[in-house]
mmCIF file as gemmi writes it, N, C-alpha and C atoms, coordinates in Angstrom:
data_model
loop_
_atom_site.group_PDB
_atom_site.id
_atom_site.type_symbol
_atom_site.label_atom_id
_atom_site.label_alt_id
_atom_site.label_comp_id
_atom_site.label_asym_id
_atom_site.label_entity_id
_atom_site.label_seq_id
_atom_site.pdbx_PDB_ins_code
_atom_site.Cartn_x
_atom_site.Cartn_y
_atom_site.Cartn_z
_atom_site.occupancy
_atom_site.B_iso_or_equiv
_atom_site.pdbx_formal_charge
_atom_site.auth_seq_id
_atom_site.auth_asym_id
_atom_site.pdbx_PDB_model_num
ATOM 1 N N . MET Axp A 1 ? -58.803 29.158 72.245 1 0 ? 1 A 1
ATOM 2 C CA . MET Axp A 1 ? -59.058 27.705 71.903 1 0 ? 1 A 1
ATOM 3 C C . MET Axp A 1 ? -59.321 27.738 70.243 1 0 ? 1 A 1
ATOM 4 N N . ASN Axp A 2 ? -58.888 26.569 69.686 1 0 ? 2 A 1
ATOM 5 C CA . ASN Axp A 2 ? -58.788 26.551 68.124 1 0 ? 2 A 1
ATOM 6 C C . ASN Axp A 2 ? -60.08 25.576 67.648 1 0 ? 2 A 1
ATOM 7 N N . ILE Axp A 3 ? -60.699 26.279 66.773 1 0 ? 3 A 1
ATOM 8 C CA . ILE Axp A 3 ? -62.094 25.683 66.143 1 0 ? 3 A 1
ATOM 9 C C . ILE Axp A 3 ? -61.78 25.585 64.25 1 0 ? 3 A 1
ATOM 10 N N . LEU Axp A 4 ? -62.397 24.835 63.722 1 0 ? 4 A 1
ATOM 11 C CA . LEU Axp A 4 ? -62.829 25.002 62.281 1 0 ? 4 A 1
ATOM 12 C C . LEU Axp A 4 ? -63.762 25.884 61.88 1 0 ? 4 A 1
ATOM 13 N N . LEU Axp A 5 ? -63.832 26.864 61.495 1 0 ? 5 A 1
ATOM 14 C CA . LEU Axp A 5 ? -65.013 27.612 60.985 1 0 ? 5 A 1
ATOM 15 C C . LEU Axp A 5 ? -64.959 27.607 59.272 1 0 ? 5 A 1
ATOM 16 N N . ASN Axp A 6 ? -66.118 26.986 58.927 1 0 ? 6 A 1
ATOM 17 C CA . ASN Axp A 6 ? -66.579 27.119 57.363 1 0 ? 6 A 1
ATOM 18 C C . ASN Axp A 6 ? -65.03 26.535 57.024 1 0 ? 6 A 1
ATOM 19 N N . GLY Axp A 7 ? -64.415 25.276 57.644 1 0 ? 7 A 1
ATOM 20 C CA . GLY Axp A 7 ? -63.185 25.178 57.285 1 0 ? 7 A 1
ATOM 21 C C . GLY Axp A 7 ? -61.938 25.341 57.453 1 0 ? 7 A 1
ATOM 22 N N . GLN Axp A 8 ? -62.164 26.539 57.842 1 0 ? 8 A 1
ATOM 23 C CA . GLN Axp A 8 ? -60.673 27.077 58.229 1 0 ? 8 A 1
ATOM 24 C C . GLN Axp A 8 ? -60.604 27.203 59.781 1 0 ? 8 A 1
ATOM 25 N N . SER Axp A 9 ? -59.059 26.975 59.929 1 0 ? 9 A 1
ATOM 26 C CA . SER Axp A 9 ? -58.775 26.951 61.277 1 0 ? 9 A 1
ATOM 27 C C . SER Axp A 9 ? -58.712 28.466 62.141 1 0 ? 9 A 1
ATOM 28 N N . LEU Axp A 10 ? -59.662 28.648 63.182 1 0 ? 10 A 1
ATOM 29 C CA . LEU Axp A 10 ? -59.649 29.905 63.762 1 0 ? 10 A 1
ATOM 30 C C . LEU Axp A 10 ? -59.458 30.005 65.457 1 0 ? 10 A 1
ATOM 31 N N . GLU Axp A 11 ? -58.536 30.824 65.852 1 0 ? 11 A 1
ATOM 32 C CA . GLU Axp A 11 ? -58.349 31.333 67.08 1 0 ? 11 A 1
ATOM 33 C C . GLU Axp A 11 ? -59.487 31.806 67.642 1 0 ? 11 A 1
ATOM 34 N N . THR Axp A 12 ? -60.147 31.576 68.747 1 0 ? 12 A 1
ATOM 35 C CA . THR Axp A 12 ? -61.162 32.105 69.379 1 0 ? 12 A 1
ATOM 36 C C . THR Axp A 12 ? -61.059 32.224 70.699 1 0 ? 12 A 1
ATOM 37 N N . GLN Axp A 13 ? -61.73 33.175 71.189 1 0 ? 13 A 1
ATOM 38 C CA . GLN Axp A 13 ? -62.021 33.633 72.76 1 0 ? 13 A 1
ATOM 39 C C . GLN Axp A 13 ? -63.504 33.26 72.999 1 0 ? 13 A 1
ATOM 40 N N . ALA Axp A 14 ? -64.26 32.873 72.166 1 0 ? 14 A 1
ATOM 41 C CA . ALA Axp A 14 ? -65.617 33.169 72.228 1 0 ? 14 A 1
ATOM 42 C C . ALA Axp A 14 ? -66.305 31.798 72.971 1 0 ? 14 A 1
ATOM 43 N N . GLY Axp A 15 ? -67.141 31.815 74.297 1 0 ? 15 A 1
ATOM 44 C CA . GLY Axp A 15 ? -67.273 30.777 74.741 1 0 ? 15 A 1
ATOM 45 C C . GLY Axp A 15 ? -68.775 30.228 74.128 1 0 ? 15 A 1
ATOM 46 N N . SER Axp A 16 ? -69.527 30.914 73.538 1 0 ? 16 A 1
ATOM 47 C CA . SER Axp A 16 ? -70.683 30.554 73.12 1 0 ? 16 A 1
ATOM 48 C C . SER Axp A 16 ? -70.978 30.686 71.487 1 0 ? 16 A 1
ATOM 49 N N . LEU Axp A 17 ? -71.672 30.282 70.598 1 0 ? 17 A 1
ATOM 50 C CA . LEU Axp A 17 ? -72.04 29.963 69.235 1 0 ? 17 A 1
ATOM 51 C C . LEU Axp A 17 ? -72.399 31.397 69.319 1 0 ? 17 A 1
ATOM 52 N N . SER Axp A 18 ? -73.258 31.974 70 1 0 ? 18 A 1
ATOM 53 C CA . SER Axp A 18 ? -73.513 33.565 69.84 1 0 ? 18 A 1
ATOM 54 C C . SER Axp A 18 ? -72.83 34.737 69.79 1 0 ? 18 A 1
ATOM 55 N N . GLU Axp A 19 ? -71.585 34.21 70.943 1 0 ? 19 A 1
ATOM 56 C CA . GLU Axp A 19 ? -70.522 35.259 71.193 1 0 ? 19 A 1
ATOM 57 C C . GLU Axp A 19 ? -69.607 34.837 70.008 1 0 ? 19 A 1
ATOM 58 N N . LEU Axp A 20 ? -69.344 33.877 69.16 1 0 ? 20 A 1
ATOM 59 C CA . LEU Axp A 20 ? -68.597 33.487 67.927 1 0 ? 20 A 1
ATOM 60 C C . LEU Axp A 20 ? -69.418 34.354 67.001 1 0 ? 20 A 1
ATOM 61 N N . LEU Axp A 21 ? -70.439 34.363 66.849 1 0 ? 21 A 1
ATOM 62 C CA . LEU Axp A 21 ? -70.98 35.334 65.626 1 0 ? 21 A 1
ATOM 63 C C . LEU Axp A 21 ? -70.673 36.572 65.744 1 0 ? 21 A 1
ATOM 64 N N . THR Axp A 22 ? -71.105 36.943 67.125 1 0 ? 22 A 1
ATOM 65 C CA . THR Axp A 22 ? -70.684 38.836 67.195 1 0 ? 22 A 1
ATOM 66 C C . THR Axp A 22 ? -69.223 38.717 67.158 1 0 ? 22 A 1
ATOM 67 N N . GLU Axp A 23 ? -68.289 38.219 67.297 1 0 ? 23 A 1
ATOM 68 C CA . GLU Axp A 23 ? -66.847 37.955 67.334 1 0 ? 23 A 1
ATOM 69 C C . GLU Axp A 23 ? -66.618 38.025 65.855 1 0 ? 23 A 1
ATOM 70 N N . GLN Axp A 24 ? -66.834 37.402 64.59 1 0 ? 24 A 1
ATOM 71 C CA . GLN Axp A 24 ? -66.897 37.107 63.31 1 0 ? 24 A 1
ATOM 72 C C . GLN Axp A 24 ? -67.552 38.108 62.587 1 0 ? 24 A 1
ATOM 73 N N . GLY Axp A 25 ? -68.541 38.996 63.148 1 0 ? 25 A 1
ATOM 74 C CA . GLY Axp A 25 ? -69.102 40.227 62.295 1 0 ? 25 A 1
ATOM 75 C C . GLY Axp A 25 ? -70.936 39.622 62.007 1 0 ? 25 A 1
ATOM 76 N N . TYR Axp A 26 ? -71.136 38.631 62.311 1 0 ? 26 A 1
ATOM 77 C CA . TYR Axp A 26 ? -72.574 38.467 61.995 1 0 ? 26 A 1
ATOM 78 C C . TYR Axp A 26 ? -73.399 39.151 62.923 1 0 ? 26 A 1
ATOM 79 N N . GLY Axp A 27 ? -73.327 39.47 63.957 1 0 ? 27 A 1
ATOM 80 C CA . GLY Axp A 27 ? -74.1 40.23 64.941 1 0 ? 27 A 1
ATOM 81 C C . GLY Axp A 27 ? -75.291 39.579 64.693 1 0 ? 27 A 1
ATOM 82 N N . SER Axp A 28 ? -76.565 40.321 64.439 1 0 ? 28 A 1
ATOM 83 C CA . SER Axp A 28 ? -78.019 39.557 64.263 1 0 ? 28 A 1
ATOM 84 C C . SER Axp A 28 ? -78.214 38.989 62.825 1 0 ? 28 A 1
ATOM 85 N N . ALA Axp A 29 ? -77.508 39.108 62.256 1 0 ? 29 A 1
ATOM 86 C CA . ALA Axp A 29 ? -77.652 38.263 60.729 1 0 ? 29 A 1
ATOM 87 C C . ALA Axp A 29 ? -78.45 37.299 60.698 1 0 ? 29 A 1
ATOM 88 N N . LYS Axp A 30 ? -79.303 36.872 59.704 1 0 ? 30 A 1
ATOM 89 C CA . LYS Axp A 30 ? -80.053 35.653 59.465 1 0 ? 30 A 1
ATOM 90 C C . LYS Axp A 30 ? -79.031 34.804 58.908 1 0 ? 30 A 1
ATOM 91 N N . VAL Axp A 31 ? -78.816 33.745 60.025 1 0 ? 31 A 1
ATOM 92 C CA . VAL Axp A 31 ? -77.664 32.519 59.308 1 0 ? 31 A 1
ATOM 93 C C . VAL Axp A 31 ? -78.312 31.274 59.995 1 0 ? 31 A 1
ATOM 94 N N . ALA Axp A 32 ? -77.637 29.985 59.228 1 0 ? 32 A 1
ATOM 95 C CA . ALA Axp A 32 ? -77.892 28.971 59.642 1 0 ? 32 A 1
ATOM 96 C C . ALA Axp A 32 ? -76.523 28.447 60.409 1 0 ? 32 A 1
ATOM 97 N N . THR Axp A 33 ? -76.562 27.882 61.279 1 0 ? 33 A 1
ATOM 98 C CA . THR Axp A 33 ? -75.471 27.531 62.198 1 0 ? 33 A 1
ATOM 99 C C . THR Axp A 33 ? -75.683 25.767 62.205 1 0 ? 33 A 1
ATOM 100 N N . ALA Axp A 34 ? -74.045 25.515 62.265 1 0 ? 34 A 1
ATOM 101 C CA . ALA Axp A 34 ? -74.189 23.925 62.499 1 0 ? 34 A 1
ATOM 102 C C . ALA Axp A 34 ? -72.709 23.701 63.305 1 0 ? 34 A 1
ATOM 103 N N . VAL Axp A 35 ? -72.949 22.793 64.292 1 0 ? 35 A 1
ATOM 104 C CA . VAL Axp A 35 ? -71.793 22.678 65.219 1 0 ? 35 A 1
ATOM 105 C C . VAL Axp A 35 ? -71.275 20.923 65.103 1 0 ? 35 A 1
ATOM 106 N N . ASN Axp A 36 ? -70.32 20.588 64.798 1 0 ? 36 A 1
ATOM 107 C CA . ASN Axp A 36 ? -70.244 19.285 64.591 1 0 ? 36 A 1
ATOM 108 C C . ASN Axp A 36 ? -71.044 18.383 63.534 1 0 ? 36 A 1
ATOM 109 N N . GLY Axp A 37 ? -71.293 19.256 62.648 1 0 ? 37 A 1
ATOM 110 C CA . GLY Axp A 37 ? -72.345 18.389 61.97 1 0 ? 37 A 1
ATOM 111 C C . GLY Axp A 37 ? -74.065 18.459 62.381 1 0 ? 37 A 1
ATOM 112 N N . THR Axp A 38 ? -74.382 19.03 63.394 1 0 ? 38 A 1
ATOM 113 C CA . THR Axp A 38 ? -75.49 19.07 63.98 1 0 ? 38 A 1
ATOM 114 C C . THR Axp A 38 ? -76.165 20.475 64.111 1 0 ? 38 A 1
ATOM 115 N N . LEU Axp A 39 ? -77.333 20.57 63.274 1 0 ? 39 A 1
ATOM 116 C CA . LEU Axp A 39 ? -77.85 21.874 63.263 1 0 ? 39 A 1
ATOM 117 C C . LEU Axp A 39 ? -77.995 22.602 64.816 1 0 ? 39 A 1
ATOM 118 N N . ALA Axp A 40 ? -77.539 23.862 64.678 1 0 ? 40 A 1
ATOM 119 C CA . ALA Axp A 40 ? -77.988 24.778 65.908 1 0 ? 40 A 1
ATOM 120 C C . ALA Axp A 40 ? -78.705 26.001 66.033 1 0 ? 40 A 1
ATOM 121 N N . PRO Axp A 41 ? -79.72 25.45 66.606 1 0 ? 41 A 1
ATOM 122 C CA . PRO Axp A 41 ? -81.097 26.693 66.097 1 0 ? 41 A 1
ATOM 123 C C . PRO Axp A 41 ? -80.449 28.045 66.579 1 0 ? 41 A 1
ATOM 124 N N . ALA Axp A 42 ? -81.298 29.12 66.083 1 0 ? 42 A 1
ATOM 125 C CA . ALA Axp A 42 ? -80.717 30.145 66.612 1 0 ? 42 A 1
ATOM 126 C C . ALA Axp A 42 ? -81.518 30.3 68.118 1 0 ? 42 A 1
ATOM 127 N N . SER Axp A 43 ? -82.544 29.669 68.421 1 0 ? 43 A 1
ATOM 128 C CA . SER Axp A 43 ? -82.921 30.023 70.019 1 0 ? 43 A 1
ATOM 129 C C . SER Axp A 43 ? -82.129 29.577 70.85 1 0 ? 43 A 1
ATOM 130 N N . MET Axp A 44 ? -80.931 28.426 70.46 1 0 ? 44 A 1
ATOM 131 C CA . MET Axp A 44 ? -80.354 27.999 71.36 1 0 ? 44 A 1
ATOM 132 C C . MET Axp A 44 ? -78.688 28.418 71.218 1 0 ? 44 A 1
ATOM 133 N N . ARG Axp A 45 ? -78.352 29.21 70.687 1 0 ? 45 A 1
ATOM 134 C CA . ARG Axp A 45 ? -77.164 30.061 70.363 1 0 ? 45 A 1
ATOM 135 C C . ARG Axp A 45 ? -76.269 30.565 71.485 1 0 ? 45 A 1
ATOM 136 N N . ASN Axp A 46 ? -77.145 31.168 72.374 1 0 ? 46 A 1
ATOM 137 C CA . ASN Axp A 46 ? -76.57 31.615 73.994 1 0 ? 46 A 1
ATOM 138 C C . ASN Axp A 46 ? -76.106 30.341 74.727 1 0 ? 46 A 1
ATOM 139 N N . GLU Axp A 47 ? -76.776 29.441 74.53 1 0 ? 47 A 1
ATOM 140 C CA . GLU Axp A 47 ? -76.675 28.47 75.66 1 0 ? 47 A 1
ATOM 141 C C . GLU Axp A 47 ? -75.703 27.423 75.313 1 0 ? 47 A 1
ATOM 142 N N . HIS Axp A 48 ? -75.506 27.275 73.842 1 0 ? 48 A 1
ATOM 143 C CA . HIS Axp A 48 ? -74.434 26.635 73.079 1 0 ? 48 A 1
ATOM 144 C C . HIS Axp A 48 ? -73.115 26.73 73.252 1 0 ? 48 A 1
ATOM 145 N N . LYS Axp A 49 ? -72.41 25.989 74.135 1 0 ? 49 A 1
ATOM 146 C CA . LYS Axp A 49 ? -71.097 26.028 74.442 1 0 ? 49 A 1
ATOM 147 C C . LYS Axp A 49 ? -70.122 25.747 73.262 1 0 ? 49 A 1
ATOM 148 N N . ILE Axp A 50 ? -69.019 26.549 73.126 1 0 ? 50 A 1
ATOM 149 C CA . ILE Axp A 50 ? -67.598 26.312 72.114 1 0 ? 50 A 1
ATOM 150 C C . ILE Axp A 50 ? -66.902 25.466 72.793 1 0 ? 50 A 1
ATOM 151 N N . THR Axp A 51 ? -66.39 24.341 72.334 1 0 ? 51 A 1
ATOM 152 C CA . THR Axp A 51 ? -65.078 23.585 72.772 1 0 ? 51 A 1
ATOM 153 C C . THR Axp A 51 ? -64.022 23.717 72.001 1 0 ? 51 A 1
ATOM 154 N N . ASP Axp A 52 ? -62.822 23.599 72.181 1 0 ? 52 A 1
ATOM 155 C CA . ASP Axp A 52 ? -61.988 23.474 72.024 1 0 ? 52 A 1
ATOM 156 C C . ASP Axp A 52 ? -61.775 21.84 70.102 1 0 ? 52 A 1
ATOM 157 N N . GLY Axp A 53 ? -61.445 22.457 69.091 1 0 ? 53 A 1
ATOM 158 C CA . GLY Axp A 53 ? -61.604 21.232 68.081 1 0 ? 53 A 1
ATOM 159 C C . GLY Axp A 53 ? -62.872 21.42 67.598 1 0 ? 53 A 1
ATOM 160 N N . ASP Axp A 54 ? -63.799 21.978 67.936 1 0 ? 54 A 1
ATOM 161 C CA . ASP Axp A 54 ? -65.399 22.061 67.483 1 0 ? 54 A 1
ATOM 162 C C . ASP Axp A 54 ? -65.244 22.579 65.908 1 0 ? 54 A 1
ATOM 163 N N . GLN Axp A 55 ? -66.07 21.887 65.376 1 0 ? 55 A 1
ATOM 164 C CA . GLN Axp A 55 ? -66.379 22.38 63.86 1 0 ? 55 A 1
ATOM 165 C C . GLN Axp A 55 ? -67.632 22.762 63.563 1 0 ? 55 A 1
ATOM 166 N N . ILE Axp A 56 ? -67.71 24.241 63.192 1 0 ? 56 A 1
ATOM 167 C CA . ILE Axp A 56 ? -68.806 24.879 63.035 1 0 ? 56 A 1
ATOM 168 C C . ILE Axp A 56 ? -68.775 25.613 61.632 1 0 ? 56 A 1
ATOM 169 N N . GLU Axp A 57 ? -70.01 25.42 61.392 1 0 ? 57 A 1
ATOM 170 C CA . GLU Axp A 57 ? -70.456 25.799 59.902 1 0 ? 57 A 1
ATOM 171 C C . GLU Axp A 57 ? -71.517 27.254 60.247 1 0 ? 57 A 1
ATOM 172 N N . ILE Axp A 58 ? -71.305 28.129 59.292 1 0 ? 58 A 1
ATOM 173 C CA . ILE Axp A 58 ? -72.381 29.339 59.134 1 0 ? 58 A 1
ATOM 174 C C . ILE Axp A 58 ? -72.578 29.854 57.998 1 0 ? 58 A 1
ATOM 175 N N . VAL Axp A 59 ? -73.545 29.609 57.523 1 0 ? 59 A 1
ATOM 176 C CA . VAL Axp A 59 ? -74.316 29.773 55.992 1 0 ? 59 A 1
ATOM 177 C C . VAL Axp A 59 ? -75.019 30.83 56.058 1 0 ? 59 A 1
ATOM 178 N N . ALA Axp A 60 ? -75.353 32.086 55.188 1 0 ? 60 A 1
ATOM 179 C CA . ALA Axp A 60 ? -75.99 33.058 55.173 1 0 ? 60 A 1
ATOM 180 C C . ALA Axp A 60 ? -76.589 32.685 54.037 1 0 ? 60 A 1
ATOM 181 N N . PRO Axp A 61 ? -78.023 33.097 54.004 1 0 ? 61 A 1
ATOM 182 C CA . PRO Axp A 61 ? -78.818 32.725 52.517 1 0 ? 61 A 1
ATOM 183 C C . PRO Axp A 61 ? -78.546 33.537 51.667 1 0 ? 61 A 1
ATOM 184 N N . MET Axp A 62 ? -78.49 33.452 50.377 1 0 ? 62 A 1
ATOM 185 C CA . MET Axp A 62 ? -78.37 34.181 49.197 1 0 ? 62 A 1
ATOM 186 C C . MET Axp A 62 ? -79.579 34.544 48.285 1 0 ? 62 A 1
ATOM 187 N N . GLN Axp A 63 ? -79.713 35.774 47.967 1 0 ? 63 A 1
ATOM 188 C CA . GLN Axp A 63 ? -80.691 36.027 47.064 1 0 ? 63 A 1
ATOM 189 C C . GLN Axp A 63 ? -79.883 35.792 45.677 1 0 ? 63 A 1
ATOM 190 N N . GLY Axp A 64 ? -80.837 35.261 44.692 1 0 ? 64 A 1
ATOM 191 C CA . GLY Axp A 64 ? -80.76 34.982 43.353 1 0 ? 64 A 1
ATOM 192 C C . GLY Axp A 64 ? -81.356 35.155 42.382 1 0 ? 64 A 1
ATOM 193 N N . GLY Axp A 65 ? -81.27 35.096 40.991 1 0 ? 65 A 1
ATOM 194 C CA . GLY Axp A 65 ? -82.241 35.489 40.296 1 0 ? 65 A 1
ATOM 195 C C . GLY Axp A 65 ? -81.649 34.588 38.755 1 0 ? 65 A 1
């Protein structure tokens, strides 16, 4: 299926948000996720199914000084 990940078109076989994070190399990293503009809590990523055309944002916290 085709999705938009952080504004870029992506072909994925992931069925859930959790699978997508693993597929994209985030594994167990602490990140924030949103699907179609709605926050997707970490506790719901296994159950959150991805569908064709979804717009997904993954944001990792940054340290700065």
